[in-house]
VMD Tcl script that draws the C-alpha trace (Angstrom):
set ca {
  {7.72 0.76 0.08}
  {4.73 2.53 -1.40}
  {2.69 1.03 -4.19}
  {0.04 3.33 -5.57}
  {-2.93 2.18 -7.57}
  {-3.52 3.91 -10.85}
  {-6.68 3.65 -12.93}
  {-6.52 0.63 -15.19}
  {-4.05 -1.36 -13.08}
  {-5.21 -4.71 -11.85}
  {-4.53 -6.45 -8.57}
  {-2.49 -9.11 -10.39}
  {-0.18 -6.48 -11.85}
  {0.29 -4.97 -8.40}
  {1.06 -8.35 -6.92}
  {3.72 -8.99 -9.54}
  {5.23 -5.56 -8.93}
  {5.26 -6.12 -5.18}
  {6.89 -9.51 -5.52}
  {9.53 -8.18 -7.91}
  {10.28 -5.15 -5.73}
  {10.62 -7.14 -2.51}
  {14.02 -8.46 -1.48}
  {14.11 -12.03 -2.77}
  {16.36 -13.47 -0.10}
  {14.06 -12.69 2.79}
  {10.67 -11.58 1.46}
  {8.59 -14.39 2.85}
  {5.33 -12.44 2.59}
  {5.43 -9.15 0.73}
  {2.82 -6.53 1.54}
  {1.14 -4.41 -1.12}
  {-1.63 -1.84 -0.90}
  {-5.03 -2.45 -2.52}
  {-7.96 -0.16 -3.15}
  {-11.21 -2.13 -2.68}
  {-12.95 -0.36 -5.58}
  {-10.12 -1.37 -7.93}
  {-10.14 -5.06 -7.02}
  {-11.49 -7.69 -9.40}
  {-14.99 -8.63 -8.22}
  {-14.03 -12.13 -7.08}
  {-11.24 -10.75 -4.85}
  {-13.02 -7.67 -3.52}
  {-15.47 -7.12 -0.68}
  {-18.52 -7.20 -2.99}
  {-18.30 -10.90 -3.83}
  {-20.69 -12.93 -1.63}
  {-17.90 -15.11 -0.20}
  {-15.88 -12.02 0.75}
  {-18.55 -9.95 2.45}
  {-17.78 -9.07 6.06}
  {-21.40 -9.79 7.07}
  {-21.22 -13.41 5.89}
  {-21.57 -15.63 8.97}
  {-18.32 -17.54 8.33}
  {-16.39 -14.25 8.03}
  {-17.64 -12.62 11.23}
  {-15.10 -12.04 14.00}
  {-17.46 -13.89 16.35}
  {-17.53 -17.04 14.19}
  {-15.81 -20.13 15.56}
  {-12.15 -19.98 14.66}
  {-12.14 -16.23 13.89}
  {-12.42 -14.82 17.40}
  {-9.51 -12.87 18.84}
  {-10.32 -14.62 22.11}
  {-9.60 -18.07 20.70}
  {-6.25 -19.23 22.13}
  {-4.92 -20.17 18.69}
  {-5.50 -16.62 17.45}
  {-3.75 -14.86 20.31}
  {-0.14 -13.75 20.44}
  {0.05 -15.18 23.96}
  {0.31 -18.63 22.35}
  {3.99 -19.43 21.70}
  {3.41 -20.18 18.01}
  {1.91 -16.69 17.59}
  {4.21 -14.77 19.94}
  {6.39 -11.97 18.59}
  {9.42 -13.39 20.43}
  {9.06 -16.77 18.68}
  {12.04 -16.95 16.26}
  {9.73 -18.37 13.56}
  {7.92 -15.01 13.55}
  {11.08 -12.93 13.20}
  {12.83 -11.61 10.08}
  {14.56 -14.92 9.39}
  {11.81 -17.21 10.63}
  {9.86 -17.68 7.42}
  {6.65 -15.90 8.45}
  {7.65 -12.25 8.30}
  {5.54 -9.69 6.44}
  {7.72 -7.27 4.50}
  {7.08 -3.79 3.10}
  {10.13 -3.22 0.94}
  {13.10 -4.13 3.12}
  {11.31 -3.54 6.43}
  {9.58 -6.20 8.53}
  {6.16 -4.83 9.50}
  {4.63 -7.95 11.04}
  {4.26 -11.70 10.77}
  {1.60 -14.27 9.98}
  {0.60 -17.59 11.54}
  {-1.88 -20.34 10.78}
  {-4.21 -21.92 13.32}
  {-6.58 -24.70 12.31}
  {-7.13 -23.14 8.91}
  {-7.40 -19.55 10.15}
  {-4.62 -17.29 8.88}
  {-3.67 -14.53 11.34}
  {-1.65 -11.37 10.66}
  {0.09 -9.71 13.61}
  {2.01 -6.47 14.06}
  {5.64 -6.79 15.15}
  {4.51 -6.21 18.73}
  {2.03 -9.12 18.54}
  {-1.25 -7.24 18.03}
  {-3.63 -9.20 15.79}
  {-4.39 -6.99 12.79}
  {-6.27 -9.28 10.40}
  {-7.43 -12.83 9.78}
  {-8.56 -15.01 6.89}
  {-11.32 -17.36 8.05}
  {-10.80 -21.09 7.86}
  {-12.76 -23.16 5.40}
  {-11.28 -22.01 2.09}
  {-14.40 -20.09 1.01}
  {-12.60 -16.73 0.75}
  {-9.19 -15.24 0.01}
  {-10.19 -12.09 1.89}
  {-8.71 -10.76 5.09}
  {-10.81 -9.11 7.80}
  {-9.94 -6.87 10.74}
  {-10.72 -8.08 14.28}
  {-13.63 -5.59 14.16}
  {-14.99 -7.34 11.06}
  {-14.03 -4.85 8.32}
  {-12.79 -6.10 4.94}
  {-9.01 -5.69 5.08}
  {-7.64 -7.10 1.84}
  {-6.72 -10.34 0.13}
  {-4.18 -13.15 0.23}
  {-2.23 -14.25 -2.81}
  {-0.96 -17.82 -2.43}
  {1.70 -19.20 -4.74}
  {4.21 -22.02 -4.83}
  {6.84 -19.64 -3.44}
  {4.74 -18.40 -0.51}
  {2.12 -15.78 0.17}
  {1.66 -12.06 -0.35}
  {-0.81 -9.79 1.38}
  {-2.78 -7.07 -0.37}
  {-4.08 -4.81 2.40}
  {-6.14 -1.64 2.42}
  {-4.24 1.41 3.62}
  {-6.15 1.34 6.91}
  {-5.20 -2.27 7.64}
  {-1.62 -1.79 6.47}
  {-1.36 1.20 8.82}
  {-2.61 -1.00 11.67}
  {0.52 -3.12 11.25}
  {2.58 -0.04 12.07}
  {0.50 1.35 14.93}
}
mol new
graphics top color blue
foreach p $ca { graphics top sphere $p radius 0.5 }
foreach p [lrange $ca 0 end-1] q [lrange $ca 1 end] { graphics top cylinder $p $q radius 0.2 }
display resetview
């Protein structure tokens, strides 16, 4: 699935399009592509709470580190062979009708993994941001939470990392 941003489109419109285009029966977490410069200020990397350099967002901050056991795919809850992380497990990330990864939660930190179990992004615990960051600390996108689940708006670079 390829969603392209056009001038004048807003992140909310893209989210709706992604949710409508995703297969309803199994689209636990649809993936859509975002362009940071087209994001509303409060969802983009320019907002103070979303800046990668903010102490609570750093990959070295407590709870964000790839080295923390709860953020590693070696933990059963985060492992790619855990049925909960598979296509029918309720935590799959979908691009169209293809599973491209899965997500887990650990003590408030939201982790995104590739299908092979490589950690691609995280949302820091604490509720101060909806942004996602790469393990290297780059701004990666945003999380849309709703009553029916979550959707992930990722930059092309971070979305590609799910496939690598």
